Structures are given as C-alpha cells and as structure tokens.
N, C-alpha and C positions, 0 to 999 in steps of 0.2 A: 385780862387785857393789861393790867399793871405788870404781871409776870412777864408777858411778852416784851413790854417796853423795857423792863429791867434787864432781861436777857439780851435784848438788842443793844442796850446801852453798854452792857458789860462787853459784848462782842466788839463793839466799836472801839472801846478803850483798849481791849486786847490787841485789836488790829493796829491801833496807833502805837502801842508799846512795841509790838514786833517791828513796825515800820521804823520807829526811832532807833531800836537796837541795830537793825540792818543798816540804817544810814550811818550809825556810829562805826560799825564794822567797815563799811565802804570807805569811810574817811581815814581809817588807819592804813598806813602804807604797808605794803609787803616789805620784808627786809631780807636782803641777800648779803650775808657776811662771808667774804672770801678771805681765807687765811692761807698764805704761802708758807712753806717750811724752809727755813734757813735762807731766805732771799736776801742777798747783800744789798746794802743801801745804794751801791753804785751799779747795780745790775738792772736798772730801769733807765730807758732813754730820757724819760721826763725828769729824772733826778741827776742828769748829767752823764749817764753812761754813754761813752763814745763808740763802743764796739758792739753794743747790743741794741736790738730793735724791738720795742714793745708797744706798738701802736694802740692796742686795745686797753691795756692797763693805763697807758698815757691818756686815752680818751676819758676814762673814769676820773683821772686826776685833773685834767684840764677843763672838763665840763662841770666840775664841782669844786670841792673844798680840799685843799692840801694842808695838813698839819706838818709844819716843818721842824717841830720840836717834840716829836712823839717817840715814846719808848715802850719796848716790851718790858714785862715784869721780871724777866730773867734772861740769862744768857743761853738757855736751852729750852727744849720743847714743853715738857709736862707742866712746869711751874707757870709759864706764860699762859698756857691753855686753861689752867685752873683759875687764874686771875681773870681771864677774859670772860669765863662763864659764871664766875661767882661774884665778881666785883670786889674781891678781897685780895690782900697780899697772899702770895702762894703759901707761905709758911703759916698763915693764919687759917688755912683750910687743909693743912696736913700735906702739902706738896712742895717741900723745899727743894726737891731734886727730881730726877727722872724716874718715873714709874716703869719698871721693867718686868718681863715675864719670869725671870729668875729672882727669887726673893733675896738672895745674897747680893744681887746687883741692883736692887730696887731701893730708892731713897725717898719714897713718898707713898701716902695712902690717903686718897680723897676722903675728907671727913663726911661720914654718911649723913649727918644731920644738915649739911649745907644745902640750901635750895638754889638750884642753878637757874640760869636765864630762861631756858625753855619752859621750865615749870611755872615761872612767873608769867610768861607770855601765854601759856595755855589758858590761864585764868582770864585773859583778855580776848578770848576767841581766836587766837592764832593757832594755825596748824603748824607744828614745829617739826623740823627735819634736820638730820645731820647726814651729809654725804661726804665720805672721805675718812680722814684720820681722827681717831678718838684720843688715845694715849692717856686716859685718866683711870684706867682700871680694866682688869681682865675677867672679873667675876662679879656676880651679884653681891651686894646691891649697888655696885658702881659701874653698871653697863649703861649705855646711852638711853635705852628705853626706861631704865629705873630712874634716871635723873631728869625725866621730863620730855625727852624726844619721842614724839609719836611715831616717827619713821626714822629708821637708821639703815643705811646701806654703805658699808665701808670697811675700814681696817681698824681693829681694836688696838693694835700694837704700836710700837714706836716707829723705827725705820724699817723699810722693806730691804731685804738682802738683794732683791732683784725686782725691777719694775714690771716684769712680765710674768713671773711665777708667784709673786705676792706672798712670799714666805718670810718668816723671821726665825732663824735658828731651826729651820725645818718644820715649823708649825704654821698652819694656815689660820690666820686671824681675820680673814674676810667673812663678813656677816651681813645677812639681810634680817634686820631686827636681831633675833637670837638664833637664827638658823645659819649654819655654816654653808658658804657658797664658794665656788671656785671659777670665777669668770676668766676669760682669756683676753689678752691684749695688754697694752701699756696702761699702767694705773691712771695716768692723767687722762687718757682718752676714755677709760671706763668711767671714772668719776664724772666726767663731762657728759657722757651719754646718759648716765643715771640722772644727772641734773636736768638735762633737756627733757627727759621723760617726766620728771617730777613737775617741772614748770608747765608742761602740756596738760598734765592731770589737774593742776590747780587753775587752769585758764578760766574756766567757767564757774568756779566756786565763789560763793558770796563772802566767805571768811578770808582774812588775810593770811599770809604764810610768813614764817621765819625759817629761812634756809641757811644753815651754817655749812658752807662748802670748804672743807679743809683738805687742800692738796698735800700729797707727800712731796711734790716737787717744790724747789729743786734740791732737796736733801740728797746727800750722797747715799748710795752709789750714783755717780753722775752718768746717767744712762739715757741719752736722748734717742729718739728714732733716727735711723741712719740718714733718712732724707733731710732731716733738719741739720744734722752735722755737715752734710755735703753742701747745703746752702750757705752755711756760715763760712766754710773753707773757700767756697767759690767767691764769696763776697770780700773776704779779708785774706789777702795773699800772705802766706808765711806765718799765719797765726799759730801760737803754741797749741798743741793738741788738747791739753787739759783745759785751757781757757776756751777753746772752740767748743768742747763738749758741754761746758757749763752754759755758755751762751745759747747753744742749741736747745738745752733742756729748759731754759727760761723762755726762749722764744716759742717752744712747743706749748708751754703752759699759757703763754699770752694768746696764741692762736685759739686754744680751747676756750679761754675766757671770751674771746671774740665770738665764738659760736654760741655761748650762753647769752651774750648781749643781743645777738641776732635773734635768738628765740624769744627773748623778752620783748623785742620790738615787734616781731611778727605776731605775737600773742596779744599785743596791746597792753602788756603788763609794765612796760618800762616807765610809763608816765606816772605810775603810782607805786614805784619800788625804790626804796632807799638801798643803795649799793654801797657797801663798805669794803675796802681792800686794805690788808696789812700783812705783816709777817711776824712769826713768833719769836724771832731773834735775828741777829746779824748773820752775814755770810761766813762760810768756813774758808779761811785763807789757805789751808793745805790743799783744798779742792779747787783752787783758782777762782773762787768767788770773789767779787769785788765789793768793798764797802766805801768806794770812792776815796776821798782824801781823809776819811775818819781813821783814827788810830785803833788798831786791834780788830778782832773778829769774834765769831762764835766762841763761847766759853769765857770770853774776857768781859770784865766790868767796864772796860774802856768803851768809848762811844761806838766803835765799830761792832761791838758785841751786843749792844742793847738798843741803839737808835734804829728805828724802823720806819717805813712809810706808813702813813694813814691817809687814805683818800676817801671822800664821801661824795656820792652823787645822789641828788634827790630833786627831780625836775620841779621847777617853779617854787621850790622851798629853800634850796641852797643856791646862792649866787654863783654863776659860772666864773671860773678863774680866780676864786677867792683863796687866799693863803693866810694862815694864822701861825703866829710864832709863840703862842702861849705853851707853857710846859704841860704836857698831857701824857698819860700812861695807859696801858692796855686795860687795866681794871676799870677805867672810866667808861668803857663801852657799855658795860652792864647797866649802870644807872641812866646812861643816855638813852638806850633802847627802852628801858622800863618807862622813862618819862614820855617818850614818843608814843608808846603803846597805851599810856594812861594807867600803868600798873602801879600798885602799891607794893613797896618793899618792906617786908617784915623784919628782915635781918639787915641792920645798917651796913652799907658797903663802905669799904675804904676808898673807893673811887668816887669821883664827882661827875655829875652830868656835864657833857660838853655842849648842851643846848645853847647856853649863852654865846659860845663861840660860833656855833652854827648860825645863830641869829645876829651875829656881828655885834655883840655886846661885850663890854670889858668886865673882867672879874679882877678885883684888887687883892685876891687871895694868893699869898705867897706860901707855897706848899713845901713840906718836907717829905721827900720820897725815899723809899728804901728798896734795895734789890738783894736777892739772896740766891745762892745755889749750894746744895749739899751734894757731895759726890764721893764715890769710892776711889779705887785705884791709887794714883799718886796723891789724891786729895785726902786719903786715909779716913774717909767717912766724915770729914769735917765740912763746915760751911765757910764760904767767903762772901763778902758783902760790898755794897756801895751805898752811899746816901748822898742826897743832894737837896740843897735849899737855895733858891735863887740861882745864881751862877756858880756857887761854891759846891764842889763835889769831892767827896773822899771815896777811895776805893782800894781794893786789893784784888789781884787776879789768882792768888793762891791763898789758902788759909794760913800758910806759914810766912807770908810776906807782911811787912809793916804796912799800915795804911799810908797812902800818898794823897795829896790834895792838889786839885786843879781849880783855877779861877777861869771858868769857861768864857767869861766876857773878854778876857785878855789872851786866853790860850785855848781856843775852841778845838784845836786838833791835839790837845793833850801832849805837848812836846816837852813841857818843863814841869815835872813833878816837884811838889814842895812838901815839907814836913808839916802835918797838921798841928804839931805841938807849938809851932810858931805862929799859929793863927787862932784868934779867939773864935772865929766862925767855925773853923775846923774842929776845935774842941767841943763846941756846942753840938755840932753834927755827930761827933762820936758819942756824946752823952745821949742824944736822941736815938741813935742806933742801938745803944745798949738797952734803952728802955723798950725799944721794939723787940729786941731779942728776948728780953725778959717776958714780954707779953706772948710772943709766939712759942716760947718754951712750954706753955700750958697746953699746946695743941699736939696731940699724938700724930706722928707721921709713919707709924709702922702698923 
C-alpha cells in the first residue's frame, strides 16, 4: 500500500514537473530574425525613402521598436554575420573579412571553439533553423548544422552570381542540411517558400522556434523579377534604370516578408513571436542603392557603410511606435536573445543585452565600439578600422589613409573631417583601438 502511494506521489510530482516545463516553454517567444543583405538605410519608406514602397517592413517598424542609432559590426557580410551569431567582435572570432570559397581571396575563418546563438538556444528547448545565406564557412566543422542549427536550407556561399541559377563561380552552394539541392526560381521567393513551410510545420509544436532568415536580397547582382521592375517604372516616370532595378528588388523582398507575416497571423503564431529586422551593412552606391543623407556606403567606415535599421516587434511586450536613440550594434542581438530565452552564456560576449531599451529603461553606460574589415585586392591584405565613443568617431576607409575624426553631435553627416591629433578624445580612441587590435591579434583568421 505504501509503495502504491509512493509511486502515485512520484507520478504526480513528475506530472507537475512536466507541466511546469511545458508552461515555461510556452512562455518563451518564438524568434524570427530577418537579415537583409546590403540594404541601404534610405531604401525603406519608413526611414524616409521617397521612391521606394515597403509597407510590410514598415509595419514591423511602426508596430514595434525602432533603433535609430544601430550599427552593423562591419562594412561587409561575413564579419557582421559572425558578430550577430557570436555576440563578439568579428576579429575576436576569426572573421575580420569576407570568407570566400577561394582560399587566396578569403580573409577569415570562424573560430571552431566559439559557441553560436543557435547552440545556446537549443539548450533552452528552442528548435533552431537557418533559411537563406550562411557565409561563415564551406566545410565542417563550420557548417550551419555543426554550429547549432537543427535545420538548414539555404546558400552556404557569399553572393549569388544569378538569383535564378544560385551559383557562385560555377559552384552550387545550395544545401538542405548537408545535402546538395538545386531548386528553381528566384532566391527570394525560394527562401520565403521554405520559411512558410517551416512555420506551418512548427504551428502545433509545443517548443518555441528560433528562425534566422537571411535573404541574399538586395545584394548585387540587382536582379528583380520583371513584373516588379515594370511596376516601379509605371509608378515613377523617367526613373533611372539602375535605381528602378534596385527599388524593384527591395520591393520584391518586402512583398515576400508580407507573405511571412501573413502566415504567422493565419497560424496564430504572431502573438507570441518576436520579429527582428536588420541588414548586415549599408547599401552599395555603385549599384544605385540609397543610404539616405548618410555619407558613404558599403565598404566605407562612414555612416552610410555601417549604420543599418533595427526594428523589433513583439506583441504586448514592446510598445507600438517606440523609438530609441541609444547606441547599439549587431553583436548586441546575441545577449538580448539569450536573455529573452533565459539562456546562460558561458563565453562572455562583447555585446550587451538590449532588454533595458526594450523595457524603456535608461542605461548610463558610455560604450567604446570598434569596427574592422580585412581585405585583399587594393587593400593589399590589410585591415582598416573605425572606433567610436559617445559622439566622437575616428575612421579610415582604406588601410593606407590617415585616421580622421568626426564629432557626430555637430556633424552627423560627416562632412567636416578633423585630425585626431588635435583632439584628446581622438587620441584616447586611437589608444583604445590599438589595444583592441592587440587583443584580436591573438585570434587566428586563417
């Protein structure tokens, strides 16, 4: 009789424990992180774009929180993505430059010991998925499934030479987990279709999901579907061809994001999904992308190369129409999502959690931030940098240029460069940058 009571008591405790764990999982939000590729700061209508129409991205921005002082961690793809998923400066995880399929043109190697965001979230019962562009390695142990993603369907490489054939240098880098696939259609449409399928599969699951959706758009080649280009030309008489093509590619991506939002609504997932939208760096000026009134573009350490949108929507958790001016950077997303998921971080990130800003609290922390890019070609395999503390920023756009200084409180559009030698703050920034370079020099990038 005592044994029966003991077993019954144990069963009741076990049931309560499982119920508690299930309740915890249900209270954790799904996370959808959308990253555009080379999206210019002026190529969204919610950020002042006059010739572009992006109602679905605008909806994310206007229904939630906009960070108006947010930055990518680099002027190009791989370093920013490494920071996004590691919470560290890119050169502190071995990715100071672009990882490419040809070793002689590759300027980074993701440190194998670094634990990425999906691995952290797996421990919190999240199902983790990447759809779209990876760009952090072509071989094991640096494939998406090796780094914590339970599901991967997308493109291992950097840019596509063609949005319809999905090749780079004649090589097919499209994968479903580790199997080579060869889908047909425009890459943006394909990634959206796979996203809708994934959301439908997760609809009735008890555990939350983390979906990192990394579009190739609107990275060059600027290749919109013809019907989108025709719409833009019909709407804007006499528009330049290159500009029309870029607008059409952005608007095509916006339409697809609208289809994803529609799926979330129809599945009843929208009410418990945190949606984040950003870009890996600024727009490419030679390809008629717009960074608004910011100076510079992709590859520059000027604002146009590194300042990017960050929008967050989280129903009943983030106040609608909220805007924050605090300085933030892409590597902050890692600790933010770890905190939301209740995850413990073993490796101290360089980024900070943005939860105080989400909760509309103030942080009196004045940060010193650094940017790096290493590259071949005309850069001769060397790195160039920027650093900022408060409103004081130093930068160079080529490794052979002297540093210049801007006071962004007086010169937000960076029109009047000054010599850091004439500024005590500039000298302190150069010293802090030197110390960062010394620290990152311990990390192999080959």
